[in-house]
N, C-alpha and C positions, 0 to 999 in steps of 0.2 A: 486850467486843470492840469496841464503838463507841469507847470511850475509847482503846483500843490503836490503832485506825485513825486517830484524830485526831492521834496522835503521828507519823504518817507524814510530817508536814510538808506536807500537801496533795498527796501523790503517790499513784500507784496501785501498791500492792504486788501484783506478779504472782507467784503461787506455783506452781511446777512440781510436779505431783503424779503419781507413777508407781505409788503404792501402790494397793491395792484399797480402795475407800471402805468406811466402816464399815457393817457389816451392818444396823445399826438404821436406816440412812437409805437405803442403796442396795442392800441385799441383797448378792447375789454378782455384781452387774454390774460390769464394768470400763470404764475410760475408753476412748474411741475414740482413733484416732491424731490427730496434730496437723494433718493435711492435709485436714480436713473441708471440705465445701462452704460457701460464703459465706452461703447462705440457711438452712441447717439447723443446729441446735444440735449442736456437737461434744462434748457431755458427756452423760452418762446422768442423766436427771432422775427416774429411778424412785425413789419414796419421797419426792420433794419434794411439798410442799403446793401447792395451786393458787396461793396468793399468792406462794410462793417462785419458782415457774416464771414467773409474770407479772413479778415484779421482775427476775429474771435476764434475761428477754427485753427488758425496758425498758432495763436497763443496757447490754445488748449493742448495742441501737440507738443509745443515747447515745454509746457508745464509737466506733462507726463514724462518726457525724457529727462527733464532737469530734476524732478523729485525722486527719480530712481536712485537708491543708495543714500538719500538724504532723509526721507520720511519712511516710516514703516510701510511695507507694500500694501497692507490692508487699508491704510488710511488714504493712499494716493487718489483713488476715484472720488472720495468725498471732498478732499481738498480741491481737486481740479474743478469739480462740479460747482462748488460754492464760489470759488474764485471767478469762474467764468460768469456766474450770475451777477456778481458784484461789478464785473467789468462791463456787463451789457448796457449799463446806464452811462458809461463814459462816452464823451464825444470822440469822434473819429480821430482827432489829433492825438489824444491820449492813447488810443488803441494802436496807432502807428508807432508811438514811442515804445509801448510795451512789446510790440512785435519786432522791434529792432534786434537783430542777431547779436550786436556788440554791446548795446547799452540797455536792452530791455530785460525781459523776464529771465533769459538764460544767464545774463551777467549777474543779476541779483542772486539767483540760486547758486551760482558758482561761488560767489562771495560767502554765502551762508554755509556752503559745503566745506569751506576751509576751516570752519570751527569744529568739525567732527572729532578731530583728534583730542582736542581739549575737552569736549563733551564726553567722550568715551572715558577719559580719565576721571572726570567728575562722577559719571555713572558708576564706575568701579568702586568709588569711595562712598557710595550710598546716597548720593544727591538725589532728591526727589523732584521730578519735573512733571508738569502737565503735558498733555499731548499738543501737537502743533495746532490742531483744530481748536482746542480749548484756549490756547494762547491768542489766536487770532480773534476768537470771540471776545476775550477780555479787552484786547486792543480796540475792537470796534465799540465796545460798551464805553470805554474810557474816552473815546473820540466821537461819541454819538452826535453831539451838537455840531462839531466841525464837519463831519461827514454830511450831515443834513444840509449845511450851508453850501458845501461843495456841490451837492446834487442840484441845489437851486441856482448854481452859477456864481456863488460868492467865494472868492479865494480866501482860504483859511489855512493856518499852519496846523499840522498834525504832529503829535508826539511820535517819536521814532518807534517803529515796530521791531523789537528785538526778539526774534524767534529763537527759542531755546530748543534746538533740534536734538532729539534723542538719538543716540547711536543705535545703529541697527543691531538687534539682538544676535547673539551667537547662533550659528546654524543649528537647526534641530536635527539630531542624528538618533539612530536607534539607542545608542548608549545613554544619551541624556534625556530621552523622551519617554521610553517605556517604563523607567523606574523599576526595572527588575520584574515586571509583571509577566507571568506565564501566559496571560490571556490576551495581550496586545502585542502584535496583531492577533486576531482570532485564529487559533490553530485549526487545521483540518485534521480530523482523526480518522484513521483508516478503520473501516468496518471489520468486525471479527477480531482475530488475534493471530499472532505468529506461533504456530504449534512447535512443540519440541521435536528435535531430530531423534527419533526412536526407531527401533526395529519395527518393520511393518509385517502384517500377516501374509507374507508372500506365498507360502505354501498353500494356505487356505484359498487364495485367489485362483489357483490352478486346479483345485479339486472340483469334480463334478458334483453339484448339490441337487438332490432330488427331494421329494416331499413325502411325508408320512401323515396319515390321519389318526394314528393311534400311538399311545405311549409304549406299546408292545409291538415289535416287528419280528416276524418269523420268516425264515427262508429255508429251503429244502435242498440238501446236497444229495446227488446220486453217489452211492458208495458201493464198495464190495462187488465189483464186476467179476463174474465167473464164466469160464469156458471161452471158446473161440470158434469161429467158423472154420470149415475145412472142405477140401475137395474130396468127394467120395464117389464110389462106384455104385452101379445099380444094386438095389436091395440092401444097401448099407444104411444103418440108422444115422440120422442126422445128429451132429454133435449139439449138445445143449449149451445155452448161455443163460446167465441170470445176473441180476443186480438188485440192490436194495436202496432204500431212502433213509436219510437221517435229517432231522430238523435241527436248526439252531435258532436261537432267540436273542433279540436285543431289546433291552429296556432303555428307554430314553434317558440320556444323561443331561443333568442341568449344570450350567455354568452361570455364575451370578456375581454381582458386586453391588455395593451401596455407597451412598454419600449423603452427609447431612449438610444443610445450608440454612442460614437464618432467612426469615421472610424479608428482613430489611435488605439483605443482599439481592434477593430476587426482585425486589421492588426498585432498587436504586440503579442496577446495572442492566442496561438494555441487552437483551439476548442471552441473559445468564442461564435461562432454561436450556437453550441450545448448547451453550458451552458445557454445561453439566452432562447433558445427554451424550455429547461427542466424547467426553472423557470416559464415561461409563462404557460406551460402545467400544472404544479403543481397548480398554482394559479387558473386556470380555473377549474380544476377537484375538488379541495377542496371546491370551491364555489358551484359547481354543487352538490357535495355530501351534503353539509350543507343545501342547498336550498331544495333538494329533501327529506330531513328529516324533516325540520321544517317550511318551508315558507308557507305563506298564498297566495293562488292563486290570480293573477291579470292578466291584459292584457299582461304584459311582464314577469311575474314570474310564474313558474309552482307551482302546489300545492304540499306541502310537505306531506309525508306519515303520519306524526303525526297529521296534520290537518284533515286527512281523517280517522283517527283511532277512535275507541270507547274505553270507559273504561270497566273495568270488571264488569259485571252485572249478570252473570249466578247464578241462585239459585239452591240449592240442593247439591252442592259440599261442604263437610264438613271435617274438620281435626282437631285433637287435637294438640295443640302447633305447628301450621304449620310453616314450614321454607320456604326458597326461592325455593327449589325444588318443594314443594307442590304448591307454587304460580304459577310456570311455568306450572305444570301439570294441574291446574285449568284453566289457560288461554287457554291451548290446548283444553281442554274440551269445553270451550265456542266457540272456532273457529269451532270445528268439529260439534257441535250441530246446527250450522247455515246452514247446508246443503251444505257447500262448500267443495270441495275436492282439493287435491294437496299437495305438500310438504310445510311444515311450517318451517319458519326460524325466530329465535329470536336474539335480540342484547341486551347485557348488558355491563355495565362498568366493567373493569378488577378488581376493588376492590370488586364488588359484586360477581364476579366469584371466587375470592380468598376466600371470606367468605363462599361461598357454599362448596368449597373444604375442608375447615378447620372445618366444622361443626362436632361436636362430641356428643355422647350420654351423658346425664347428669350423669347417674349412673355409667357407666363403663369407660367413656373417650375414647371409641372406635369411630373411624371415621364413620360418617353416610353416607351411599350411598344407596338411595332408590332402590328397585327392578325394578322400571320402567325407570332406567337410564342405559346407557352404562358404561363400566368400567372407562372411563375417565370423566364421569359426564357431557359430552357435548352434548349428545343426550338424550332428556327427552321426553318420550312418543312419540317417532318418530320425535320430533322437534329438529332441529339442533340449538345449542346455540353458538353465536359468541361474542367474546370479542371485544368491540369497544369503543375507547376513546371519540367518538363523541356522545355517549349516556350519559345522565346525571346519576351520581351515584344515586342508589336507584330506578331507573326506569327500566321497561321492555318494549321493543318494539318487538312485535311478530306478525306474520301474514302469509297469503298466498302471498309470495313475487311476485310470477308470475302474480298476478292480479294487481300489480302496474306497469303499462305499460310504457315502454320507447322505442321510435323509433328515431333513429338518422337520421336527414335529411342531415346535413353537418358535416363531421368529423372535428376534431380539425385541424386547419391549421395555419401556421405562414406566414404573409405577411410582406414585407419589402418595405419601401419607404420614401419619404420626405414630410414634411408639412411646410408651411410658408417659413421662410428663413433658414431652416435647412441645405439646400444644401451648402450655403455659410459658415455655421458654422461647416461643416463636421460632422453633426449629422444625424443618421439614426434612423427611428422609426420602431420598430417591433410590429406587432399586432397579438395577438393570439385569435382565436375565434372558436366557434362551435355552431351549431343550432340543436335543438332536440324537439321532441314532448313528453310530459308527459300527460297521460290520465288515467282515472279510471271510470269504469262504475258504475252508481248508483245501478245497480242490484247486485253489489258485496259489498254493504254496510255491515259493520261488518266483513270484511275480515282481518282487522288489529286491534290490541289492543295496546294502549299505556297508561300505568298506573304505579303507584308506587307499589313496592313489599309490602309495609305496607298496602296499601288499599286492595290489593287482599287478603293478609293474614287475615286482619280484617274481610273481607267478608266471608271467609270460616272457621274461627275459631269457635270452640265449647268449652264450658267450661267443665272441668273434673267434673264428677258427683261422689261424694263420695259414696262408697258402703254402 
């Protein structure tokens, strides 16, 4: 058998066997399928001697190592499995020859590997070749009779097995694999969306919101106080005092917007209803915020706080080289001197806030933080200062915010329906709206100040007097 093997021309004869092995060696055991695992033997070694099993395992390991880079990776397990099956019928002398490190399987595979450069060139020129497995099958078919005789112990010459090894394909990379597809690999899509960077309803967030159960809201002011108490002697008439009442009324004001969308859009985009509702809500709230800050009152529009505010007019507050901290402190003094009580909240532009933080002493360059502020510089004389893009740069809006009254009559709600011929056009209209009361008692006049920092600083500034 060894002599017959040497006539193979240094190639590996792979013998497909589907017959039952001879009973003397394997008993009644049958071969397993070709799809066995890579680590387990896919042949029945029952009846083999210990040496034969050891040699077959050694050859199997040599085949695995030798075929790396010679055959396609996916083909190696099948080649090894079928080759070991064909070797399992060989006598122990032939197995020893195949297991020889210098002249056996490894030497043959090395010789075949030297042809790769030539094969790669042929492949690049479009040469068509069958797989290693298919070539071995053809060789076995062509030498069927000779192989049968060899198995029966008769020496026969075999044609040389010339394996046309295919060059290993170029590595798969994202560039040459995905083909420009936007869906391989499968993308992960973040839920929701990234919203626009827009002004937010900051002022609205700090207003105290109450409730109303009616579209008409009435409040009563005490007005026209007369007389005063006095110290008197016995028998003297007591001085009289009086006052009267006046009522004021607020009719709920409506703020609304709308949006049209096709039913196809609503069906095809997950969460589109929520996206539309979010946009409608933002547009309503930013309009409410702007209106409550700046609008002039009318039958349909509430009065903005700036139209109800006064400028800085307090006399007696003085400072040398006043800065913005001093201006805020002076405004707080005016508010407190008007007999009103409660928390004070101020709003300034972020640029003005930054300039206040960066103020330094002229002589030493040390940061200036007045003793009447907190460590972060955002609470000045008890007044909370808020950065707000909706306030014009260089202005201070400050006051008793609780005295600017808001009562919500109808919460924000989104309604959906059709108008005109929208139904036949598959268009749906979304309407977002809310209704609220805004009111302010005339008895609280002076509760808010809206003025520029420069005007306030000019009003409190005193000139340095040379010693």
